[in-house]
KOLTI-687353 format. One record per residue (C-alpha): residue number from 1; z, y, x. Coordinates in Angstrom, 2 decimals. Each point is the difference from the previous one (the first is absolute). Layout:
+------+---------+---------+---------+
! resi !       z !       y !       x !
+------+---------+---------+---------+
!  NUM !       Z !       Y !       X !
...
+------+---------+---------+---------+
This chain:
+------+---------+---------+---------+
! resi !       z !       y !       x !
+------+---------+---------+---------+
!    1 !    0.06 !    0.01 !    0.06 !
!    2 !    0.41 !    2.34 !    2.93 !
!    3 !   -2.69 !    2.57 !    0.26 !
!    4 !   -1.04 !    3.20 !    1.90 !
!    5 !   -2.80 !    1.58 !   -1.69 !
!    6 !   -2.22 !    2.71 !    1.77 !
!    7 !   -1.62 !    2.22 !   -2.63 !
!    8 !    0.41 !    2.61 !   -2.81 !
!    9 !    3.41 !   -0.85 !   -1.80 !
!   10 !   -1.37 !    0.87 !   -3.45 !
!   11 !   -2.82 !   -2.58 !    0.34 !
!   12 !    2.47 !   -2.43 !    1.41 !
!   13 !    2.32 !    0.58 !   -2.96 !
!   14 !   -2.80 !   -0.38 !   -2.58 !
!   15 !   -0.67 !   -3.44 !    1.53 !
!   16 !    3.38 !   -1.28 !   -0.41 !
!   17 !    1.35 !   -1.83 !   -3.29 !
!   18 !    2.07 !    1.42 !   -2.57 !
!   19 !    3.61 !   -0.83 !    0.39 !
!   20 !   -0.34 !   -1.65 !    3.30 !
!   21 !    2.33 !    2.09 !    2.11 !
!   22 !    3.99 !   -0.14 !    0.01 !
!   23 !    0.54 !    3.16 !    1.97 !
!   24 !   -1.89 !    3.08 !    1.06 !
!   25 !    1.08 !    2.37 !    2.56 !
!   26 !   -2.41 !    2.97 !    0.92 !
!   27 !    0.81 !    2.95 !    2.38 !
!   28 !   -3.37 !    2.18 !   -0.73 !
!   29 !   -0.77 !    3.22 !    1.97 !
!   30 !    2.54 !    2.67 !   -0.88 !
!   31 !   -2.58 !    2.90 !   -0.37 !
!   32 !    1.77 !    2.06 !    2.59 !
!   33 !   -2.98 !    1.85 !    1.14 !
!   34 !    0.69 !   -1.23 !    3.64 !
!   35 !   -2.32 !   -2.08 !    2.14 !
!   36 !    1.70 !   -3.34 !    0.83 !
!   37 !   -0.47 !   -1.29 !    3.71 !
!   38 !    1.13 !   -3.16 !    1.77 !
!   39 !    2.58 !    0.65 !    2.67 !
!   40 !    0.02 !   -2.09 !    3.15 !
!   41 !    2.92 !   -0.29 !    2.57 !
!   42 !    0.19 !   -1.33 !    3.64 !
!   43 !    2.85 !   -0.58 !    2.38 !
!   44 !    0.18 !    1.26 !    3.57 !
!   45 !    2.66 !   -1.21 !    2.52 !
!   46 !    2.45 !    2.74 !    0.57 !
!   47 !    3.62 !   -0.29 !    1.27 !
!   48 !    1.01 !    2.65 !   -2.54 !
!   49 !   -2.05 !   -1.50 !   -2.98 !
!   50 !    1.20 !   -0.63 !   -3.64 !
!   51 !   -0.68 !   -3.67 !    0.04 !
!   52 !    1.34 !   -2.97 !    2.03 !
!   53 !   -2.37 !   -2.94 !    0.70 !
!   54 !    0.28 !   -3.28 !    1.94 !
!   55 !    2.34 !   -0.01 !    3.04 !
!   56 !    1.70 !    3.31 !   -1.16 !
!   57 !   -3.03 !    1.88 !    0.94 !
!   58 !   -0.27 !    3.36 !   -2.06 !
!   59 !   -3.30 !    1.47 !   -1.50 !
!   60 !   -0.89 !    3.11 !   -1.68 !
!   61 !   -2.03 !    0.11 !   -3.31 !
!   62 !   -3.04 !    2.30 !   -0.21 !
!   63 !   -2.43 !    0.73 !   -2.79 !
!   64 !   -3.46 !   -0.88 !    0.77 !
!   65 !   -2.67 !    2.30 !   -1.52 !
!   66 !    0.04 !   -0.57 !   -3.79 !
!   67 !   -2.78 !   -2.28 !   -1.49 !
!   68 !   -1.08 !    0.29 !   -3.53 !
!   69 !    1.10 !   -2.75 !   -2.13 !
!   70 !    1.33 !   -1.06 !   -3.32 !
!   71 !    3.08 !   -1.99 !   -1.36 !
!   72 !    2.18 !   -0.25 !   -3.12 !
!   73 !   -0.73 !    2.94 !   -1.90 !
!   74 !   -3.61 !    0.25 !    1.20 !
!   75 !   -3.27 !    0.82 !   -1.87 !
!   76 !   -1.60 !   -3.04 !    1.74 !
!   77 !   -2.45 !    2.09 !    2.12 !
!   78 !   -0.74 !   -1.28 !    3.57 !
!   79 !    0.62 !    2.55 !    2.66 !
!   80 !    2.81 !    1.77 !   -1.48 !
!   81 !    0.06 !    1.96 !   -3.40 !
!   82 !    0.71 !    3.32 !   -1.58 !
!   83 !    2.71 !   -0.68 !   -2.59 !
!   84 !   -1.32 !    2.29 !   -2.51 !
!   85 !   -1.70 !   -0.69 !   -3.48 !
!   86 !   -1.53 !    2.30 !   -2.35 !
!   87 !    1.29 !   -2.13 !   -2.81 !
!   88 !    2.81 !   -2.20 !    1.26 !
!   89 !    0.86 !   -1.43 !   -3.33 !
!   90 !   -3.54 !   -0.48 !   -0.86 !
!   91 !   -0.21 !   -2.18 !    3.19 !
!   92 !    3.27 !   -1.86 !   -0.75 !
!   93 !   -0.50 !   -0.56 !   -3.93 !
!   94 !   -2.73 !   -2.78 !   -0.08 !
!   95 !    1.74 !   -1.93 !    2.91 !
!   96 !    3.32 !    0.09 !   -1.65 !
!   97 !   -1.55 !   -1.02 !   -3.42 !
!   98 !   -1.41 !   -3.05 !    1.78 !
!   99 !    3.45 !   -0.58 !    1.37 !
!  100 !    1.28 !   -0.23 !   -3.41 !
!  101 !   -2.59 !   -2.35 !   -1.08 !
!  102 !    0.67 !   -2.41 !    2.83 !
!  103 !    3.62 !   -0.26 !   -0.17 !
!  104 !    1.66 !   -2.86 !   -1.60 !
!  105 !    2.24 !    0.08 !   -3.08 !
!  106 !    3.16 !    0.21 !    2.23 !
!  107 !   -1.69 !    2.00 !    2.71 !
!  108 !    1.18 !    3.29 !    1.65 !
!  109 !   -1.87 !    2.88 !    1.55 !
!  110 !    1.45 !    2.29 !    2.70 !
!  111 !   -1.75 !    3.24 !    0.84 !
!  112 !    1.22 !    1.64 !    3.16 !
!  113 !   -0.75 !    3.82 !    0.09 !
!  114 !    1.61 !    3.24 !    0.99 !
!  115 !    1.70 !    2.56 !   -1.93 !
!  116 !   -3.01 !    2.38 !   -0.19 !
!  117 !   -2.00 !   -2.39 !   -2.07 !
!  118 !    2.70 !   -2.36 !   -1.59 !
!  119 !    0.42 !    1.89 !   -3.38 !
!  120 !   -3.72 !    0.03 !   -0.51 !
!  121 !   -0.25 !   -3.85 !    0.90 !
!  122 !    3.08 !   -0.85 !   -2.43 !
!  123 !   -1.80 !    1.63 !   -2.94 !
!  124 !   -3.30 !   -1.80 !    0.76 !
!  125 !    1.96 !   -3.33 !    0.38 !
!  126 !    1.81 !    0.73 !   -3.42 !
!  127 !   -3.42 !    0.21 !   -1.65 !
!  128 !   -1.34 !   -3.16 !    1.67 !
!  129 !    2.99 !   -2.23 !   -0.14 !
!  130 !    2.04 !    1.59 !   -2.73 !
!  131 !    3.10 !    2.12 !    0.45 !
!  132 !    2.16 !   -2.91 !   -1.05 !
!  133 !   -1.33 !   -1.91 !    3.14 !
!  134 !    1.48 !    2.47 !    2.40 !
!  135 !    2.92 !   -1.58 !    1.54 !
!  136 !    1.08 !    2.23 !    3.03 !
!  137 !   -0.77 !    2.76 !    2.40 !
!  138 !    1.24 !   -1.31 !    3.33 !
!  139 !    0.73 !    2.62 !    2.80 !
!  140 !   -0.61 !   -1.18 !    3.32 !
!  141 !    2.02 !    2.33 !    2.28 !
!  142 !   -0.37 !    0.37 !    3.76 !
!  143 !    1.13 !    2.39 !    2.55 !
!  144 !   -2.72 !    0.35 !    2.92 !
!  145 !   -2.43 !    2.49 !    1.08 !
!  146 !   -0.38 !    3.82 !   -0.15 !
!  147 !    2.35 !    2.36 !   -1.77 !
!  148 !   -1.12 !    2.72 !   -2.11 !
!  149 !    1.67 !    3.34 !    0.39 !
!  150 !   -0.88 !    1.70 !   -3.22 !
!  151 !    0.68 !   -2.79 !   -2.59 !
!  152 !    1.93 !   -3.16 !   -0.09 !
!  153 !   -1.64 !   -2.41 !    2.13 !
!  154 !   -2.14 !   -2.59 !   -1.99 !
!  155 !    1.40 !   -3.47 !    1.08 !
!  156 !   -0.74 !   -2.13 !   -3.03 !
!  157 !   -2.79 !   -1.96 !   -1.75 !
!  158 !   -0.25 !   -1.22 !   -3.63 !
!  159 !   -0.74 !   -3.47 !   -1.03 !
!  160 !   -0.76 !   -0.15 !   -3.77 !
!  161 !    0.70 !   -3.70 !   -1.57 !
!  162 !   -1.98 !   -0.94 !   -3.14 !
!  163 !   -0.07 !   -3.39 !   -1.56 !
!  164 !   -2.60 !   -1.79 !   -2.04 !
!  165 !    2.65 !   -0.70 !   -2.65 !
!  166 !    2.93 !    2.46 !   -0.81 !
!  167 !    2.51 !   -2.86 !   -0.32 !
!  168 !   -1.21 !   -3.15 !    1.55 !
!  169 !   -0.77 !    0.39 !    3.73 !
!  170 !    1.16 !   -1.41 !    3.38 !
!  171 !    3.11 !    1.38 !    1.47 !
!  172 !    2.02 !   -2.27 !    2.32 !
!  173 !    2.74 !    2.41 !    1.06 !
!  174 !    1.78 !   -2.82 !    1.81 !
!  175 !   -2.88 !   -0.25 !    2.37 !
!  176 !    0.48 !    3.55 !    1.31 !
!  177 !    1.42 !    0.74 !    3.37 !
!  178 !    3.46 !    1.59 !   -0.21 !
!  179 !    0.93 !    3.66 !    1.44 !
!  180 !    3.34 !    1.35 !    1.02 !
!  181 !    2.39 !    1.85 !   -2.43 !
!  182 !    0.20 !    3.77 !    0.62 !
!  183 !    3.76 !   -0.35 !   -0.60 !
!  184 !    1.15 !   -3.41 !    1.10 !
!  185 !    3.59 !    0.66 !   -0.24 !
!  186 !   -0.20 !    0.53 !   -3.81 !
!  187 !   -1.38 !   -3.58 !   -0.74 !
!  188 !    1.96 !   -2.11 !    2.43 !
!  189 !   -0.66 !   -2.14 !    2.98 !
!  190 !   -1.85 !   -2.89 !   -1.47 !
!  191 !   -2.47 !    2.17 !   -2.10 !
!  192 !   -0.42 !    2.21 !    2.95 !
!  193 !   -0.88 !   -2.87 !    2.32 !
!  194 !   -2.54 !   -1.27 !   -2.67 !
!  195 !   -1.59 !    3.32 !   -0.63 !
!  196 !   -1.77 !    1.15 !   -3.26 !
!  197 !   -3.42 !   -0.35 !   -1.30 !
!  198 !   -2.09 !    3.14 !    0.26 !
!  199 !   -0.12 !    2.78 !   -2.73 !
!  200 !   -3.18 !    1.87 !   -0.92 !
!  201 !    0.49 !    2.04 !    3.31 !
!  202 !   -1.04 !   -1.96 !    3.09 !
!  203 !    1.11 !    1.44 !    3.27 !
!  204 !   -2.28 !   -1.70 !    2.80 !
!  205 !   -1.36 !    1.16 !    3.27 !
!  206 !   -3.67 !    0.53 !    0.40 !
!  207 !   -1.97 !   -2.18 !    2.43 !
!  208 !    0.87 !    0.97 !    3.42 !
!  209 !   -2.82 !    1.50 !    1.78 !
!  210 !    0.74 !   -2.11 !    3.16 !
!  211 !    1.40 !   -3.20 !   -1.77 !
!  212 !   -1.53 !   -3.33 !   -0.17 !
!  213 !   -0.83 !    0.30 !   -3.64 !
!  214 !   -2.14 !    2.95 !    0.60 !
!  215 !   -3.82 !   -0.50 !   -0.18 !
!  216 !   -0.98 !    3.54 !    0.69 !
!  217 !   -0.65 !    1.15 !   -3.48 !
!  218 !    1.64 !    3.31 !   -0.84 !
!  219 !    0.79 !   -1.07 !   -3.58 !
!  220 !    1.24 !   -3.39 !    0.56 !
!  221 !    2.90 !   -0.95 !   -2.03 !
!  222 !    2.96 !   -2.07 !    0.95 !
!  223 !    0.05 !   -3.57 !   -0.45 !
!  224 !    3.56 !   -0.05 !   -1.36 !
!  225 !   -1.14 !    2.18 !   -3.01 !
!  226 !   -2.75 !   -2.48 !   -0.75 !
!  227 !    1.91 !   -3.08 !    0.36 !
!  228 !    2.77 !    1.26 !   -2.40 !
!  229 !   -2.80 !    0.65 !   -2.71 !
!  230 !   -1.48 !   -3.49 !    0.72 !
!  231 !    3.24 !   -1.96 !   -0.21 !
!  232 !    1.34 !    1.70 !   -3.10 !
!  233 !   -3.20 !    0.45 !   -1.97 !
!  234 !   -1.80 !   -3.36 !    0.40 !
!  235 !    0.48 !   -3.53 !    0.45 !
!  236 !   -0.97 !   -2.47 !    2.77 !
!  237 !   -3.61 !   -1.06 !   -0.22 !
!  238 !   -0.92 !    3.28 !   -2.11 !
!  239 !   -2.96 !    2.17 !    1.06 !
!  240 !    0.84 !    3.41 !    1.32 !
!  241 !   -2.88 !    2.60 !    0.07 !
!  242 !   -0.37 !    3.22 !    2.03 !
!  243 !   -3.21 !    1.74 !   -0.57 !
!  244 !    0.68 !    2.87 !    2.49 !
!  245 !    1.04 !   -2.64 !    2.43 !
!  246 !   -0.27 !    2.03 !    3.33 !
!  247 !    1.64 !   -1.73 !    2.82 !
!  248 !    0.93 !   -2.89 !   -2.34 !
!  249 !    3.90 !    0.33 !   -0.29 !
!  250 !   -0.01 !   -1.33 !   -3.58 !
!  251 !   -1.88 !   -3.11 !    1.23 !
!  252 !    2.46 !   -0.50 !    2.79 !
!  253 !    2.90 !    0.43 !   -2.33 !
!  254 !   -1.55 !   -2.35 !   -2.60 !
!  255 !   -0.57 !   -2.77 !    2.60 !
!  256 !    3.41 !    0.17 !    1.57 !
!  257 !    1.44 !   -0.56 !   -3.45 !
!  258 !   -2.39 !   -3.07 !   -1.20 !
!  259 !   -2.26 !    2.19 !   -2.13 !
!  260 !   -3.60 !   -0.01 !   -0.04 !
!  261 !   -1.80 !    3.34 !    0.76 !
!  262 !   -3.25 !    1.88 !   -0.88 !
!  263 !   -0.71 !    2.94 !    2.20 !
!  264 !   -2.87 !    2.47 !   -0.57 !
!  265 !   -1.23 !    2.84 !    2.10 !
!  266 !   -3.39 !    1.43 !    0.64 !
!  267 !    0.93 !    1.28 !    3.62 !
!  268 !   -1.36 !   -2.27 !    2.84 !
!  269 !    2.72 !    1.18 !    2.15 !
!  270 !    2.72 !   -0.88 !   -2.43 !
!  271 !   -1.52 !   -3.37 !   -0.56 !
!  272 !   -0.20 !   -0.86 !    3.53 !
!  273 !    3.93 !    0.97 !    0.45 !
!  274 !    0.71 !   -2.40 !   -3.03 !
!  275 !   -2.12 !   -2.78 !    1.28 !
!  276 !    2.08 !    0.06 !    3.13 !
!  277 !    3.31 !    0.53 !   -1.66 !
!  278 !   -0.64 !   -2.59 !   -2.54 !
!  279 !   -2.00 !   -2.32 !    1.99 !
!  280 !   -2.92 !   -0.57 !   -2.33 !
!  281 !   -3.51 !    1.33 !   -0.60 !
!  282 !   -0.98 !    2.47 !   -2.57 !
!  283 !   -2.66 !   -0.60 !   -2.80 !
!  284 !   -2.41 !    2.66 !   -1.28 !
!  285 !   -0.10 !    1.27 !   -3.49 !
+------+---------+---------+---------+
């Protein structure tokens, strides 16, 4: 069942059977107006460097000249892309309508977007899915990067969760990872040691620019976020779909947890990264 599809995601969605997917996560372009580029790093031996390697030798990290590229949140255009649309909702609507069609009866859709577009997307999803199928707006909060000085720094994304059916859907809360209590002294030692299940605010670091998880994509999302979604909102053997697949984080989260995946992207560079990461060849749509 595992597939990487190289081609237009709307075409790919139209070729999928109705009710065939248990879980959809998509991280489309955010319509920021900025050009997205792929960043590359290298390490150089330096006694005063920021990293320690084999034998205790130290290295410093340097930014190599940026290369254009795509990732989660991409428009799928090879060689970088301008994250700007004349009609952003017009671009998303047919794709999300197809997503609704291919979801099975107990399935869920997660749309990952930023605060600038979240309210417009929510109104559109209310129309496609029905307002009663809206379950949560999850806030992914992080604390990394530049600090604005003329307004509060923007350090969160919005993840909108909709279900195919308003009352009957997959939600295995017991499969979630657990997080520390903010006031462990108030709950006792046993509960504090066990931790608690997350709320609708998820504090999670971004992908480290120099960490092993990083593929070089500026908009790559953390594996921990995707694994939480996959574990709670699908069952082993289910099919997980991401049609803005970028570097393939959703596919890795699915594979690690015994789910099948279908990853779709029209960027040749994204597909090459996914083929290496997921160890399989893509097919053309």
